[in-house]
N, C-alpha and C positions, 0 to 999 in steps of 0.2 A: 319321016321328018325328025323324029326323036333320035333315030339311029344316026342321021347326018349330023345333028347337033352334038351327039356324043363323040362322033369321030372328029369333028372340028375341035371339040374341047380337049380330046386326048392328044391331038396333034399340037395344039397350043401348049398343053402341059409338057409334052415331050420337048418342044422347042425351048420352053423356059428352062427345063432341066438341063438341056445341052448347053444353053447360054450360061447358066449358073456354073456348070462344070468347067466350061472354058474360062470363065472369069476367075474361078477358084484356082485353076491350074496356072493361069498367067499372073495372078496377083498384081494387077496393074495399079500401081500406087500413083498418087498425085505427083506432079513434077516438083512441087515445092510444098513443104509442110508435113504435118503429122497424119499418119494413118494407123488404125489399129484393128485387130480382129481377135476373136476368142476361139479357143479350141479346147478339147477335152484333155485332161492331164492324167498321167498314170496314178494308180492308187497310192496314197501315201506321199504325194508331192508336197513338200514343205510350203508354207504360206509365205512366199517372197513378197516383201513390201518394204516400206521405210518406217523407221521407229524414232521416237523422240529421245531415246537414250539407249546406251549399250547395257544398262543395268536391267536385267530381265524383270526384276520385281517392280521397277518404276517405269518401264517403257510403255508407251501407248502408241498405237498405230497412227501415222500421219501421212498426208498426201505426198507422193513422190513428185518432185519438181523435175520433170523429164528433160528440160533444157539445160539443167545444171548438173554438175558432177554429183553423183548420188551421195547423200549424207545419211548415215544410219541405215543403209540398205542391207537387208539380209533376212534371217529368220530368227526365231526365238526357241529356247530350249523346252518350251511347253508343248512342242511337237504339234502345233496347230497345222492342219493340212488343208489342201484345196483340191477340188476335183476338176478345176478349169483354170487355165491361164490366159493371159491376154498379151499378144505381141504388139509392141509399139515401135514404129519405124518412122524416122524423119528423113526426108529427101530434100536436097538442094540442087536445082538445075538437073533434076532427074537422077541424081546419084545419092545413094544411101550414105548418111553421115552420122546417124545416131540409131542405136538399137537397144531395146530393153524388153525383157520378158518378166511379167509380174503375175501374182495371183489375180484372178479375174476381179475379185472383190476389193482389191487394193485401189484406193483413190489416187488420181494423178492430177497434176496441173501442168498446162502447157502455155507458152506465150502466144501461140497461134491456134486457130481452130483445129479440132481433131476430127478427121474423117473416119467414120466407122464402116468397115467392110464386112458385110454379113455373109453367113453361109459358107465360110471357108472350112474345108475338111482338114483334119489333122495331118494327113499325108501330103496334101497340097501345100500346107503351111510349112511342113518339114522339108519338102523339096525346095521351097524358096530359101529356107534357112541354109540348106546344104550349099546352094549357089552362093550365098553371102559368105559362108565360111571358107569357101575356096578362093575368095578374093583377098587381096592384101589391103583392105580398107581400114582406115583409122577412125575410131569414134571421136567426133569433134568435141564431145563434152568430157569424156574420161581420158582421152589421148591414148587409149588402149586399142589393140587390134580388134576389129569387129568379130573376128573368128571366135574369140573367147566367149562373147555373149551369145553368138549364134549357136555354138555347141552347147552352152547351158540351156538355151531355148529348146534345142533338139531333145535334150534329156527330159524336158518337161512336157513333151508331146506324147500323147497316148498312141500306141500302135507299134507294130513290128517294124514298119519302115524307118521310123526315127531311131529305134534301137540298132538296127542293122547299119544305118548310115553312120551312127556314132562309132560302131565297131570298126567300120571301114576307115574312118579317120584315125582311130587309135592304132590300127595295124599298118596302114599304108600311106598316110600323109607324109610328104617329104619334109615338112616342117616339124622339128622336134617339139616346139612349143605347142603346136596343134595336137600332137599325139598326147602330150602331157595333159592338156585340158580335157581331151576326149576321155582318157581313162579316169580322170578325177570325177567327171560328171557321170560316167557309167557306173563307177563304184558307189557313188553317193545316191543316185536316183533310180537305177535300173535293176535293183534287186539281185537275184542269183545270176541272172543273165549278164548283168554288168560286172559282177564279181568274177565270172568265168573269163570274160574278155580281159579284165584287168590282170588276172593271173597270167594269162597267155602273154600279154605285153611284158609283164614283170620278168618273165623268163626268156623271152625271145628277142626283145628289141635290141638293135645293134648298138645303141648309145647308152652308156652307163647312167647318164643323167635322167634318161627316160625311165630306166628300170628302177632307179632310186625313187623317182616321183610315183611310179606305179606302186611301190611298197607303201609309201605314204597314203596313196589313194585307197589301197586295200583296207586300211584301218578305218576308212569312212563307210565301209560296207558293214551290213549286219549279217553277212554270210558266216556260217560256221567254218568256212575254209580259211579265215583270216590267219589264225595262229599257225596251222600246219603249213600254209604256203610261205609265210614269213620265215619259219624255221628252215624250210627247205631252201629258200633263197639264201639265208645266212650261211648255210652249210655248203652250198654248191656254186654260187656265182663266182665267175673268174676274176671279178674286180673287187679288190678289198674294200673300197669305199661303199660299194653296193652292199656287201656283206655287213659292214658296220651299220649302215642305215637300216638294214633288216632287223638287227638286234635292237636298235633304238626304237623303231616303231612297234616291235613286238612288246617291248616294255611299256610303251605309251598305251598300247591297246589294253593292258592289264589282263591279258588272257591267262587263264589258269595254267600253272606249270611253266610260265615264261622264264622264271629264274633258273630252272633246271637247264633249259636249252642255252640260255645266255652264259651261265657259269661254264658249261661244257665248251662253248666257243672261247671263253677267256683262257681255258686250259690248252686247247688244241689248235686254234687257228694258226696258220703259217706266218702271218704278218703281225709284227709288234703293234702297229697302230690299230689293227682290228681288235686284238686282245684288250688293248687299252680302252677302246670305245665300248667294248662289251662290258667292262667293269663300270664305265660311266652309265651305260644303259641300265644297270642294276639300280642306279640312283633315281631312275625315272619310273620305277615301279610304284604302284600305289603305296602310300605312307608306310604302314607297319611291314609290309612285304619288302619294301626297299631296304629298311633298316636290317631286317633279318638276313636278307640276301647279301648285303654288304658285309655284315659280321661273318657270315659263312665264308665269304670270299677272303676276308682278312685272316681267318683261322685255317684256311685250306692250304696245307703244306704242299699239295701237288701243284699249286699255282706258282708261277714265277714270282720272285720276290718283288719285282716292280709292280706287278698287278695287285699284290697284297697291300703294298704301300698306297696304291691308288685307291683301293677300297677304304683304307683308313682315312685318306684325304677326303673322300666324298662323305664319309660318316661325320667328319669334322664340320662339314657344311650343313649338316642336318640339325634341326632344333628338337628332334624327337628325344624324349627322356631316355629311351633304351639306347640310343646312339651315344648320348653323353655318358651314361653309366658304363658302356663298353670302353669308351675312350679313357675313362678314369681307371679302369682295370689295366689298360695297356700302359698308362703312365706309371701305375704302381709297379708293374713288372720291370719297367725300365729303371726306376729309382731303386729297386732292390736287386 
């Protein structure tokens, strides 16, 4: 008798598990209104929420009003993280028209009741997001394509499936904007794995605009490959605008030795506008380094005259004492 009861219990448990798995895979949302579910996030996922101010020192967390255009939505520089996120989806007549992914502990407000869907596995949620990202749906609150938020959501899902799906979008999606969003979120949220995919796109994508965006995305990564990869891009890409952007983002990254590589480009690049942009990039280095690099460029007799003049111009835009002192010496030379 006990064995029979155990068998019946096991069968019922199995049936419940199968039903739960089917529900998770299907993610059947209500035809109208809000639904949400929680999934595990990768380690180090920023705490995405809404804030009272863009001033980090004064900002306090506040509920996100999901039916409205996000105001103050983002993260803060204090590097607060979350180990779980919650997906919020609103449907009208069975069609998705609003999507937002937030830290699970972020409070929200909706104009209609919110249906909680329990027990959704990260991979099942990620599969649902992949389906949404492949559609050309527009978010009715932000007026932005849903694919952007869907790819952001994928980046915040723990597991290999989400990472591989993002990589597939970055490499293979026919929409350039989707590839750009995918590499941004990969670089920002998926660690060394994301940096590797971003690097690949940076060197292989057929469209210069995507390669330029990948260069920017790379600077959002904490990978040690950031500086070497940007230097390689600046030296090898066939498109001058991409090379120029590589030097700009290298300077913005503040990587050690960036000025050496950028000065070399100002001397040797085959295109005038790239050499000009390389000198401008020197002005984007951190404070004292920028001033010293621009003075070095202004004094470098191996640089074309026009680039040396550009360096002097960018020094004149600086408020640094060292820059002003150098300009005074240049004026003294001219007057004598």
